VEXDREN-2710 file (C-alpha; in Angstrom, 1 decimal):
% VEXDREN-2710
k/r/px/py/pz
1/MET/188.0/97.5/90.0
2/THR/190.2/94.4/89.2
3/MET/188.7/91.1/90.6
4/ARG/191.1/88.9/92.5
5/ARG/191.8/85.4/91.1
6/SER/190.2/83.7/94.2
7/ASP/187.0/85.7/93.6
8/VAL/186.8/84.6/90.0
9/LEU/187.3/81.0/90.9
10/ARG/184.5/81.2/93.5
11/GLU/182.1/82.7/91.0
12/GLN/183.0/80.0/88.4
13/ARG/182.4/77.3/91.0
14/GLY/179.0/78.8/91.9
15/ASP/178.0/78.8/88.3
16/ASP/179.1/75.3/87.9
17/LEU/177.1/74.3/91.0
18/ARG/174.0/76.1/89.6
19/ASP/174.4/74.3/86.3
20/THR/174.8/71.0/88.0
21/ALA/171.7/71.6/90.1
22/LEU/169.7/72.6/87.1
23/ARG/170.9/69.5/85.2
24/GLU/170.1/67.3/88.2
25/GLY/166.6/68.9/88.5
26/ALA/166.0/68.3/84.8
27/ARG/167.1/64.7/85.2
28/ARG/164.8/64.2/88.2
29/ARG/161.9/65.7/86.3
30/ARG/162.6/63.4/83.3
31/ARG/162.7/60.4/85.7
32/ARG/159.4/61.5/87.3
33/ALA/157.8/62.0/83.8
34/ARG/159.0/58.6/82.8
35/ARG/157.5/57.1/86.0
36/ARG/154.2/58.9/85.3
37/THR/154.1/57.7/81.8
38/TRP/154.5/54.1/82.9
39/VAL/151.7/54.6/85.4
40/ALA/149.4/56.5/83.0
41/ARG/149.8/54.0/80.1
42/PRO/148.2/51.1/82.0
43/ALA/145.5/53.4/83.5
44/THR/144.7/54.7/80.1
45/LEU/144.7/51.2/78.7
46/VAL/142.3/50.0/81.5
47/ALA/140.0/53.0/80.8
48/VAL/140.0/52.2/77.1
49/VAL/139.3/48.6/77.8
50/CYS/136.4/49.5/80.2
51/LEU/135.0/51.9/77.6
52/LEU/135.1/49.2/75.0
53/VAL/133.5/46.7/77.4
54/LEU/130.8/49.3/78.2
55/VAL/130.1/49.9/74.6
56/LEU/130.0/46.2/73.9
57/TRP/127.7/45.8/77.0
58/MET/125.4/48.5/75.7
59/GLY/125.4/47.1/72.3
60/MET/124.5/43.6/73.6
61/ARG/121.8/45.2/75.8
62/VAL/120.5/47.2/72.9
63/ASN/120.3/44.0/70.8
64/GLN/118.7/42.1/73.6
65/ALA/116.3/45.0/74.2
66/ARG/115.4/45.0/70.5
67/ALA/114.8/41.3/70.4
68/ALA/112.8/41.4/73.7
69/TYR/110.7/44.4/72.5
70/ALA/110.0/42.6/69.2
71/GLY/108.8/39.6/71.2
72/VAL/106.6/41.8/73.4
73/ALA/105.1/43.5/70.4
74/GLU/104.4/40.2/68.7
75/GLU/102.7/38.7/71.7
76/VAL/100.7/41.9/72.4
77/ALA/99.4/41.8/68.8
78/THR/98.5/38.2/69.2
79/LEU/96.6/38.8/72.4
80/GLN/94.8/41.9/71.0
81/ALA/93.6/39.8/68.1
82/LEU/92.3/37.1/70.5
83/ALA/90.7/39.8/72.6
84/ASP/88.9/41.2/69.6
85/ASP/87.1/37.8/69.4
86/ASP/84.0/37.0/71.4
87/LEU/85.8/36.0/74.7
88/VAL/82.6/34.3/76.1
89/ALA/82.6/32.0/73.1
90/LEU/85.9/30.5/73.9
91/SER/86.1/26.9/75.0
92/SER/88.7/25.3/77.3
93/ARG/90.7/24.3/74.2
94/ASP/90.6/27.9/72.9
95/LEU/92.3/29.1/76.1
96/ALA/95.5/27.0/75.5
97/PRO/97.0/29.4/72.9
98/ILE/96.1/32.4/75.1
99/ILE/97.9/30.9/78.1
100/PHE/100.9/30.2/75.8
101/SER/101.0/33.8/74.5
102/LEU/100.7/35.2/78.0
103/ASP/103.5/33.0/79.2
104/GLU/105.7/34.2/76.3
105/LEU/104.7/37.8/76.9
106/GLY/105.8/37.5/80.5
107/ARG/109.2/36.0/79.5
108/ASP/109.7/38.7/76.9
109/VAL/108.8/41.5/79.3
110/SER/111.3/40.1/81.8
111/ARG/114.0/40.0/79.1
112/LEU/113.2/43.6/78.2
113/GLN/113.4/44.7/81.9
114/ARG/116.8/43.1/82.3
115/ALA/118.0/44.6/79.0
116/VAL/117.1/48.2/79.9
117/THR/118.2/48.1/83.5
118/LEU/121.6/49.6/84.3
119/PRO/124.0/47.9/86.7
120/PRO/123.5/48.4/90.4
121/GLY/124.5/51.8/91.6
122/VAL/124.3/53.3/88.1
123/HIS/120.6/52.3/88.1
124/GLN/119.9/54.5/91.2
125/ILE/122.0/57.4/89.8
126/ALA/120.2/57.2/86.4
127/GLU/116.8/57.5/88.1
128/HIS/117.7/60.9/89.5
129/LEU/119.4/62.5/86.5
130/PRO/117.8/65.5/84.9
131/TRP/115.7/64.8/81.9
132/ILE/117.0/61.2/81.6
133/GLY/115.7/60.1/85.0
134/ALA/112.1/60.8/84.3
135/ARG/112.2/58.8/81.1
136/TYR/114.1/56.0/82.7
137/ARG/111.6/55.7/85.5
138/ALA/108.6/56.0/83.2
139/GLY/109.9/53.2/81.0
140/HIS/110.5/50.9/83.9
141/ASP/107.0/51.7/85.3
142/MET/105.5/50.8/82.0
143/LEU/107.3/47.5/82.0
144/LYS/106.3/46.8/85.6
145/VAL/102.6/47.2/84.6
146/ALA/103.1/44.8/81.7
147/ALA/104.8/42.2/83.9
148/LEU/102.1/42.4/86.5
149/LEU/99.3/42.1/84.0
150/SER/100.9/39.3/82.0
151/GLU/101.3/37.2/85.1
152/ALA/97.8/38.0/86.3
153/GLY/96.4/37.2/82.9
154/GLU/98.2/33.9/82.7
155/THR/97.0/32.8/86.1
156/THR/93.4/33.9/85.4
157/ALA/93.4/32.1/82.0
158/GLN/94.7/28.9/83.6
159/VAL/92.0/29.0/86.3
160/GLY/89.4/29.9/83.6
161/ARG/90.4/26.9/81.6
162/GLU/89.8/24.5/84.6
163/MET/86.5/26.2/85.2
164/LEU/85.4/25.7/81.6
165/VAL/86.4/22.0/81.7
166/ALA/84.2/21.6/84.8
167/MET/81.3/23.5/83.3
168/GLU/81.5/21.5/80.1
169/ALA/81.4/18.3/82.1
170/THR/78.7/19.2/84.7
171/GLY/76.7/22.1/83.2
172/VAL/74.8/24.6/85.4
173/SER/71.8/22.6/86.3
174/ALA/72.0/20.1/89.2
175/ASP/70.7/16.7/88.3
176/GLY/70.8/15.1/91.8
177/SER/74.3/13.6/91.4
178/ARG/77.4/14.9/93.1
179/PRO/79.9/15.7/90.4
180/SER/83.6/15.8/91.3
181/GLY/83.7/19.5/90.9
182/THR/81.5/22.2/89.5
183/TRP/82.8/25.4/88.0
184/LEU/82.2/27.1/91.4
185/ASP/84.2/24.4/93.2
186/ILE/87.1/25.1/90.9
187/LEU/86.9/28.8/91.6
188/GLY/87.1/28.2/95.3
189/ARG/90.1/25.9/95.0
190/HIS/92.1/28.7/93.4
191/GLN/91.2/31.4/95.9
192/ALA/94.8/32.1/96.9
193/GLU/96.0/32.4/93.3
194/LEU/93.0/34.7/92.5
195/GLU/93.7/36.9/95.5
196/ARG/97.3/37.3/94.2
197/VAL/95.8/38.2/90.8
198/ALA/93.6/40.9/92.4
199/ALA/96.7/42.3/94.2
200/GLN/98.7/42.4/91.0
201/VAL/95.9/44.2/89.2
202/ASP/95.6/46.7/92.1
203/GLU/99.4/47.3/91.9
204/ALA/99.2/47.8/88.1
205/GLN/96.4/50.3/88.5
206/ARG/98.4/52.2/91.1
207/ILE/101.5/52.4/88.9
208/ARG/99.4/53.4/85.9
209/ALA/97.8/56.2/87.9
210/GLN/101.2/57.7/88.7
211/LEU/102.8/57.1/85.3
212/ASP/104.4/60.2/83.7
213/GLU/103.0/59.9/80.2
214/GLU/105.0/62.7/78.8
215/ALA/108.2/60.9/79.7
216/LEU/107.3/57.9/77.6
217/PRO/108.4/57.4/74.0
218/ALA/105.7/58.0/71.4
219/PRO/105.2/54.2/70.6
220/ALA/104.6/53.5/74.3
221/ARG/102.2/56.5/74.6
222/LYS/100.1/55.1/71.7
223/ARG/99.5/51.9/73.7
224/LEU/98.2/53.7/76.8
225/PRO/94.5/53.7/75.6
226/ALA/94.6/50.0/75.1
227/LEU/96.3/49.5/78.5
228/ASP/93.6/51.7/80.2
229/ARG/90.8/49.7/78.5
230/ALA/92.4/46.4/79.7
231/LEU/92.8/47.8/83.3
232/ALA/89.1/48.9/83.3
233/ARG/88.0/45.5/82.2
234/VAL/89.9/43.6/84.7
235/GLY/89.4/46.2/87.4
236/ASP/85.7/45.5/87.5
237/PHE/86.4/41.9/88.6
238/GLY/89.3/42.7/90.9
239/ASP/87.4/42.6/94.2
240/LEU/85.3/39.6/93.0
241/MET/88.4/37.6/92.4
242/GLY/90.0/38.8/95.6
243/PRO/88.5/39.7/98.9
244/ASP/84.9/39.3/97.8
245/LEU/85.4/35.7/96.4
246/PRO/84.2/33.9/99.5
247/ALA/81.0/36.0/99.6
248/LEU/80.4/35.4/95.9
249/GLN/80.7/31.7/96.4
250/ALA/78.3/31.8/99.3
251/ALA/75.8/33.9/97.2
252/LEU/75.9/31.1/94.5
253/GLY/75.4/28.2/96.9
254/GLY/79.1/27.4/97.4
255/ASN/78.6/26.7/101.1
256/GLY/75.2/25.0/100.8
257/PRO/71.9/25.5/98.9
258/VAL/70.6/29.1/98.8
259/ARG/67.1/30.1/97.8
260/TYR/66.1/33.5/96.5
261/LEU/62.7/35.1/96.1
262/VAL/62.6/36.7/92.7
263/LEU/60.3/39.7/92.0
264/PHE/59.3/40.5/88.4
265/GLN/58.6/44.2/88.6
266/ASN/56.1/45.9/86.3
267/PRO/57.2/49.4/85.3
268/ALA/53.7/50.1/84.1
269/GLU/52.8/50.2/87.8
270/LEU/55.7/52.3/88.8
271/ARG/56.9/52.2/92.4
272/PRO/60.0/54.0/93.9
273/SER/61.9/50.7/93.8
274/GLY/61.0/49.9/90.2
275/GLY/57.5/48.6/89.9
276/PHE/54.7/46.4/91.4
277/PRO/55.9/42.8/91.6
278/GLY/52.7/41.0/90.3
279/THR/54.6/37.8/89.6
280/MET/57.3/36.2/91.8
281/GLY/59.4/33.1/91.7
282/LEU/61.6/30.9/94.0
283/VAL/65.0/29.9/92.7
284/THR/67.5/27.5/94.5
285/LEU/71.2/27.4/93.7
286/GLU/73.8/24.9/94.9
287/ARG/77.5/25.0/94.1
288/GLY/76.8/27.4/91.2
289/GLN/74.1/25.2/89.7
290/LEU/70.3/25.7/89.4
291/ARG/68.7/23.1/91.6
292/ASP/65.0/24.0/91.3
293/TYR/62.6/26.8/90.7
294/GLN/58.9/27.8/90.6
295/ILE/57.0/30.8/89.4
296/PHE/53.7/32.1/90.8
297/SER/51.4/35.1/91.3
298/SER/52.5/37.4/94.1
299/HIS/48.9/37.3/95.5
300/GLU/49.3/33.7/96.4
301/LEU/52.2/34.5/98.8
302/THR/50.5/37.7/100.0
303/GLN/47.3/35.8/100.9
304/ASP/49.3/33.2/102.8
305/TYR/51.1/36.0/104.7
306/MET/47.8/37.6/105.6
307/ARG/46.5/34.4/107.0
308/GLN/49.5/33.8/109.1
309/ARG/50.9/37.2/110.0
310/GLN/51.3/38.0/113.7
311/GLU/50.2/41.6/113.4
312/ARG/49.1/44.3/110.9
313/ARG/52.0/46.4/110.0
314/PRO/51.5/50.1/109.4
315/GLN/51.6/51.2/105.7
316/PRO/53.9/53.8/104.3
317/TRP/52.2/57.2/104.2
318/PRO/51.6/57.3/100.4
319/ILE/49.9/53.9/100.4
320/GLU/47.8/54.8/103.4
321/GLN/46.9/58.1/101.7
322/TYR/46.1/56.9/98.2
323/PHE/45.0/53.2/98.3
324/PRO/44.7/52.0/101.9
325/GLN/44.6/48.3/102.4
326/ASP/44.4/45.7/105.2
327/GLY/47.8/46.7/106.6
328/PHE/51.1/46.7/104.9
329/LEU/51.0/43.7/102.5
330/LEU/53.9/41.5/101.3
331/HIS/53.7/42.4/97.7
332/ASP/54.0/46.1/98.6
333/ALA/56.9/45.6/100.9
334/THR/59.6/46.7/98.5
335/TRP/57.9/50.1/98.2
336/TRP/60.9/52.3/99.1
337/ALA/63.5/53.6/96.7
338/ASP/66.2/52.1/98.9
339/PHE/65.8/48.5/97.8
340/PRO/67.7/46.9/100.7
341/ARG/65.2/48.5/103.1
342/GLY/62.2/47.1/101.4
343/ALA/63.8/43.7/100.8
344/ALA/64.6/43.3/104.5
345/VAL/60.9/44.0/105.3
346/THR/59.8/41.6/102.7
347/MET/62.0/38.9/104.2
348/GLU/60.5/39.6/107.7
349/MET/57.0/39.2/106.3
350/TYR/58.0/36.1/104.3
351/ALA/59.3/34.5/107.5
352/GLU/55.8/34.6/108.9
353/THR/54.6/32.2/106.2
354/ASP/55.0/28.5/105.9
355/TRP/56.8/28.8/102.6
356/PRO/60.4/27.4/102.4
357/PRO/63.0/29.7/103.9
358/ILE/64.8/32.2/101.7
359/ASP/68.3/33.7/101.8
360/GLY/67.7/36.8/99.8
361/ILE/65.6/38.7/97.2
362/ILE/66.2/39.6/93.6
363/ALA/64.2/42.2/91.7
364/LEU/64.1/42.1/87.8
365/GLN/62.8/44.6/85.2
366/PRO/61.4/43.3/81.9
367/THR/64.5/44.6/80.2
368/VAL/66.5/41.8/81.8
369/VAL/64.2/39.2/80.2
370/SER/64.6/41.0/76.9
371/ASP/68.4/40.9/77.2
372/LEU/68.3/37.2/77.9
373/LEU/66.0/36.6/74.9
374/ARG/68.5/38.4/72.7
375/ILE/71.0/35.8/73.7
376/THR/68.9/32.7/73.6
377/GLY/66.9/33.8/70.5
378/PRO/63.1/33.7/70.2
379/ILE/61.0/31.1/71.9
380/THR/57.7/29.8/70.6
381/LEU/54.9/29.1/73.1
382/SER/51.4/27.7/72.6
383/VAL/49.0/30.3/74.0
384/ASP/45.3/29.7/73.7
385/GLY/45.8/27.2/70.9
386/GLU/48.0/29.5/68.9
387/ASP/51.8/29.4/68.5
388/ARG/53.2/32.8/69.6
389/GLU/56.8/33.8/69.0
390/ILE/58.3/35.6/71.9
391/THR/61.3/37.8/71.1
392/ALA/63.4/40.4/72.9
393/ASP/61.5/43.2/71.2
394/ASN/57.9/42.0/71.8
395/VAL/58.0/40.1/75.1
396/TYR/56.4/42.9/77.1
397/ALA/53.8/43.6/74.4
398/GLU/52.9/39.9/74.3
399/ILE/52.4/39.8/78.0
400/GLU/50.1/42.9/77.9
401/ARG/48.3/41.4/74.9
402/GLN/46.8/38.8/77.1
403/ARG/45.6/41.4/79.6
404/ARG/44.1/43.4/76.8
405/MET/42.2/40.4/75.5
406/ARG/40.7/39.7/78.9
407/ARG/39.7/43.3/79.3
408/ALA/38.0/43.1/75.9
409/GLY/35.8/40.3/77.2
410/ASN/37.8/37.1/76.3
411/LEU/37.9/35.7/79.8
412/ASP/39.1/32.3/78.4
413/ALA/42.3/33.9/77.3
414/THR/45.5/32.9/79.2
415/HIS/46.1/35.2/82.1
416/HIS/49.1/37.5/81.5
417/LYS/50.7/36.2/84.7
418/GLU/50.4/32.7/83.4
419/LEU/52.2/33.8/80.2
420/ILE/55.0/35.4/82.4
421/ALA/55.4/32.0/84.1
422/LEU/55.5/30.2/80.7
423/ILE/58.2/32.6/79.4
424/GLY/60.2/32.2/82.6
425/GLU/60.1/28.4/82.4
426/ALA/61.0/28.4/78.7
427/LEU/64.0/30.7/79.4
428/ILE/65.2/28.5/82.3
429/GLU/64.9/25.3/80.3
430/ARG/66.8/26.9/77.4
431/MET/69.5/27.9/79.9
432/LYS/69.7/24.3/81.3
433/THR/70.2/22.9/77.9
434/GLY/72.3/25.7/76.4
435/ASP/75.9/25.5/75.5
436/ARG/78.6/27.1/77.5
437/GLN/78.8/30.1/75.2
438/MET/75.2/30.9/75.7
439/LEU/75.4/30.5/79.4
440/ALA/78.4/32.9/79.6
441/ARG/76.6/35.5/77.5
442/MET/73.5/35.2/79.7
443/ALA/75.6/35.6/82.9
444/ALA/77.5/38.5/81.4
445/SER/74.3/40.4/80.5
446/LEU/73.3/40.4/84.2
447/LEU/76.2/42.6/85.3
448/PRO/75.3/45.8/83.4
449/ALA/71.6/45.1/84.4
450/ALA/72.7/45.2/88.1
451/GLU/74.8/48.3/87.6
452/HIS/71.8/50.1/86.0
453/ARG/69.5/48.9/88.8
454/ASP/67.4/46.8/86.4
455/LEU/68.5/43.9/88.6
456/GLN/68.6/44.6/92.4
457/PHE/70.0/42.1/94.9
458/TYR/69.6/41.6/98.6
459/ALA/71.0/38.9/100.9
460/SER/70.4/38.1/104.6
461/ASP/74.0/37.1/104.9
462/PRO/75.9/40.3/105.9
463/ALA/79.1/39.3/104.1
464/VAL/77.2/38.6/100.8
465/GLN/75.2/41.8/101.2
466/ALA/78.4/43.8/101.8
467/MET/80.0/42.2/98.7
468/ALA/76.9/43.2/96.6
469/ASP/77.0/46.7/98.0
470/ARG/80.6/47.1/96.9
471/GLN/79.7/45.9/93.4
472/GLY/76.8/48.3/93.2
473/TRP/74.1/45.6/92.8
474/THR/71.8/46.4/95.7
475/GLY/69.8/49.4/94.5
476/ARG/70.7/51.6/97.4
477/LEU/69.2/55.1/97.5
478/ILE/72.6/56.5/98.0
479/PRO/74.9/54.4/95.7
480/GLU/78.2/55.8/97.0
481/GLU/78.6/56.9/100.6
482/GLY/80.0/60.3/100.9
483/VAL/79.3/61.3/97.3
484/PRO/76.7/64.1/97.0
485/THR/73.6/62.5/95.4
486/LEU/70.4/64.0/93.8
487/ALA/67.5/61.6/93.2
488/VAL/63.9/62.1/92.1
489/ASN/61.6/59.1/92.6
490/PHE/58.2/58.6/91.1
491/ALA/55.2/56.3/91.9
492/ASN/51.9/56.3/90.1
493/MET/49.2/56.2/92.8
494/ALA/46.4/55.8/90.3
495/ILE/45.4/52.2/90.1
496/ASN/46.2/51.6/86.4
497/LYS/49.1/50.7/84.1
498/ALA/49.8/54.1/82.7
499/SER/53.2/54.7/84.2
500/LEU/55.1/54.2/80.9
501/ALA/53.2/57.1/79.4
502/MET/55.0/59.6/81.6
503/GLN/58.2/61.4/80.5
504/PRO/60.2/63.1/83.2
505/ARG/62.6/66.0/82.6
506/LEU/64.8/67.6/85.3
507/THR/66.7/71.0/85.3
508/LEU/69.1/71.8/88.1
509/THR/70.4/75.4/88.2
510/LEU/73.3/76.2/90.5
511/GLU/74.4/79.6/91.7
512/GLY/78.0/80.4/92.6
513/PRO/79.5/79.1/95.9
514/GLU/79.3/81.4/98.9
515/ASN/80.7/80.4/102.3
516/GLY/80.9/76.8/101.2
517/GLN/77.3/76.6/100.0
518/ARG/75.5/76.9/96.7
519/ARG/72.0/78.0/96.2
520/ALA/70.1/75.8/93.7
521/THR/66.7/75.3/92.1
522/LEU/65.4/72.0/90.9
523/ASP/62.6/72.0/88.3
524/VAL/60.9/68.6/87.6
525/GLU/58.6/68.4/84.6
526/LEU/56.3/65.4/84.1
527/GLU/54.6/65.1/80.7
528/HIS/51.6/62.7/80.1
529/LEU/52.2/61.2/76.7
530/GLY/48.9/59.4/76.5
531/SER/45.7/60.4/74.6
532/ASP/42.0/60.3/75.3
533/ASP/41.6/57.7/72.6
534/GLU/43.6/55.1/74.4
535/ASP/42.4/52.5/76.8
536/PRO/42.4/54.4/80.1
537/LEU/44.1/51.5/81.8
538/TYR/47.3/52.3/79.8
539/GLY/46.8/56.0/78.9
540/GLY/44.4/57.4/81.5
541/PHE/44.7/59.6/84.5
542/GLN/48.0/59.6/86.5
543/ARG/48.5/60.7/90.0
544/TRP/52.2/61.0/90.7
545/TRP/53.8/60.9/94.1
546/THR/57.1/62.5/93.6
547/GLU/59.9/62.4/96.2
548/VAL/63.1/64.4/96.1
549/LEU/66.4/63.4/97.7
550/LEU/68.8/66.4/98.0
551/PRO/72.6/66.0/98.6
552/GLU/73.6/65.4/102.2
553/GLY/73.9/68.7/104.0
554/SER/71.4/70.5/101.9
555/ALA/68.6/72.7/103.3
556/TRP/65.2/72.9/101.7
557/ILE/64.0/76.6/101.3
558/ALA/60.8/76.6/99.3
559/SER/58.7/74.6/96.8
560/ASP/55.8/74.9/94.4
561/PRO/53.5/73.1/95.0
562/SER/53.8/72.8/98.7
563/ALA/55.3/69.6/100.1
564/LEU/53.0/66.9/101.2
565/PRO/52.6/66.2/105.0
566/ASP/54.5/62.9/104.5
567/PRO/56.4/62.1/107.8
568/GLU/58.8/59.8/106.0
569/ALA/59.6/62.1/103.1
570/LEU/63.2/62.6/102.2
571/ASN/65.0/65.9/102.8
572/GLY/63.7/67.4/99.5
573/GLY/60.0/66.7/100.3
574/SER/57.4/64.7/98.5
575/TYR/54.7/66.2/96.1
576/GLN/51.5/65.2/94.3
577/ILE/51.1/65.9/90.6
578/ASP/47.8/65.0/88.8
579/LEU/47.9/64.5/85.1
580/PHE/45.3/63.8/82.4
581/PRO/46.4/62.8/78.9
582/GLY/48.4/65.5/77.2
583/GLN/49.0/67.5/80.3
584/THR/52.3/68.6/81.9
585/GLY/52.9/69.1/85.6
586/ARG/55.8/70.6/87.4
587/VAL/57.6/70.7/90.8
588/HIS/59.9/73.6/91.7
589/VAL/62.2/73.2/94.7
590/GLU/64.7/75.8/96.0
591/PHE/67.4/74.7/98.3
592/THR/71.0/75.2/99.3
593/MET/73.7/72.5/99.0
594/PRO/77.3/72.2/100.1
595/ASP/79.8/73.3/97.4
596/ALA/81.2/70.1/95.9
597/PRO/83.3/69.3/92.8
598/SER/80.8/66.7/91.5
599/LEU/77.2/65.5/91.9
600/LEU/75.8/62.0/91.3
601/LEU/72.4/61.9/89.6
602/ARG/70.7/58.6/90.6
603/ARG/68.6/56.6/88.1
604/GLN/65.3/55.1/89.2
605/PRO/64.6/51.7/87.7
606/GLY/61.4/51.3/85.7
607/VAL/60.8/54.9/84.8
608/ARG/61.1/56.2/81.2
609/THR/64.6/57.6/80.7
610/ALA/64.8/61.0/82.4
611/GLU/66.5/63.9/80.5
612/VAL/68.5/66.1/82.9
613/THR/70.1/69.5/82.4
614/VAL/72.6/70.9/84.9
615/VAL/73.2/74.7/84.6
616/ASP/75.8/76.8/86.2
617/ALA/74.2/80.3/86.5
618/ARG/77.5/82.1/86.7
619/CYS/78.3/81.4/83.0
620/GLN/75.1/79.8/81.8
621/GLN/77.0/76.8/80.7
622/SER/75.2/73.5/81.0
623/ARG/75.5/69.8/80.6
624/GLU/72.7/67.5/79.4
625/VAL/72.5/63.8/80.3
626/SER/70.1/60.9/79.8
627/LEU/69.7/58.8/83.0
628/THR/70.1/55.4/81.4
629/ASN/72.3/54.8/84.4
630/ASP/73.7/56.8/87.3
631/VAL/75.7/59.8/86.1
632/LYS/78.3/61.8/88.0
633/VAL/78.4/65.4/86.8
634/ASP/81.7/67.4/87.1
635/LEU/80.3/70.7/88.5
636/ALA/83.7/72.3/88.6
637/SER/84.2/72.1/84.9
638/LEU/80.9/73.7/83.8
639/CYS/82.3/77.2/83.7
640/ARG/85.8/76.4/82.5
END
């Protein structure tokens, strides 16, 4: 069919319109593309600039971090070298470089914290990123610990320097004058700063306990043991420098003179609290200084008590049973294994005498005197016209030498209690004239003695007593409330000095738990190490009153031998074991105890070191310990 001309023209015009539309669309697309290009170019340029700035920022931060880390490492190495020295030998001048290093360490740690902290917003995001977040948080936690400890250390060193200056100026012995400030006065003036130090140490310990060690880089992980040792060292003094500081000041005469009755316990006459106190002393402290002292036989005080007592007190059952006397006497009043109980009774009896009032009681084992002599060095005393050198190793033997001489018929020989007084006086005079380093070492030796119960402390001031309880210095029968405790206490009821010739051994066997309880057996073995050839006073017959404390919630089932009819016996009963030289006696106790993850084995002061074996009968695995101090046994790990 032939198209008309008009149709052809219309079709051509349509094609032209379509071409025009296509060309117009293309032009519009090109214009939009050009507009997008002009917009994108500045945006890209800004992004590039931001990226360059970020790279430069990170580079600067990396360089800053490296410089700060190098400073931290250098100061830590310096402080570790200083810590390896004998810290108690440091003088006030020696503390100056330590203070400087701690200040520099704090500055470097702050620089390092700033260098590794991302900008706000990014910091919070980074903490929650997978893999990266854990490492970012761990690194910051480690730096927080370092910052807290460096600031706490600097404050402590500054206060310590002031204390040393005061001690070097005034000493530890009061001479009747009123110095401008003793070392204890300085300590009190800085109470607020020291409380802040205690809070910083607590916070550092909290962060360390939650630290993700695996997220730390290897160099940081290598430093964790040193950090833990540092935290352990300062942690022991955290309470003393914080909430317990006012009570510590009061205990040392910071609020006025305080007087203590000191008991020198003889482990050869073993009692549950540590030994018979044949020699005693009175010591007065004021503002942290020794004001006066005297040493005397305990019988002097007991005789005065008997003349002035208001009534005859009933005796504990073992004393009434084995060596009854004219009522309960003052020198026996610390009979019980729980030292605060006996000390409180002693103070009540003492108050009935006309002796000067006392504020507390301190009991000492001979090992404390030996420790002090190791620090002061030997002392030479004129005894019966002969110069005798008293050392840390022979002090007890020298005292007993005088007793043996008198037993051999030399009644002109100096009485052993007189020699104890001479040794005590010589030590105190050595302390009064000693340099600061010696005094610091002597004071430091008393802390482990108190922790091991070779030194036991009691105060009538409730705040002071509470402080001593928290520090573990009071010799309580149950050292930690709520912690399952097993204790076996001995007393030689034969009137002799043979207690040191007895070796105790204990075996505790535990069955598997059932309904929250574990059946257990305790076997106590007592071996007489003496011989028939010895002086019977030291190696003769022994009659052992043995008392057993079972963990709270335990139930006694049976025993061999039978328990004594002791109305005050603890929940495990008390038993009598008679031994001649070379013999071995035993006590067997069966009981149930609550299932617990751990058990505290309590050490009795004065007794020969007890060897203890704890056995889990399910797997026959055991742990053996020597009770040189209290030991906490992890029962849950025995069968792992």
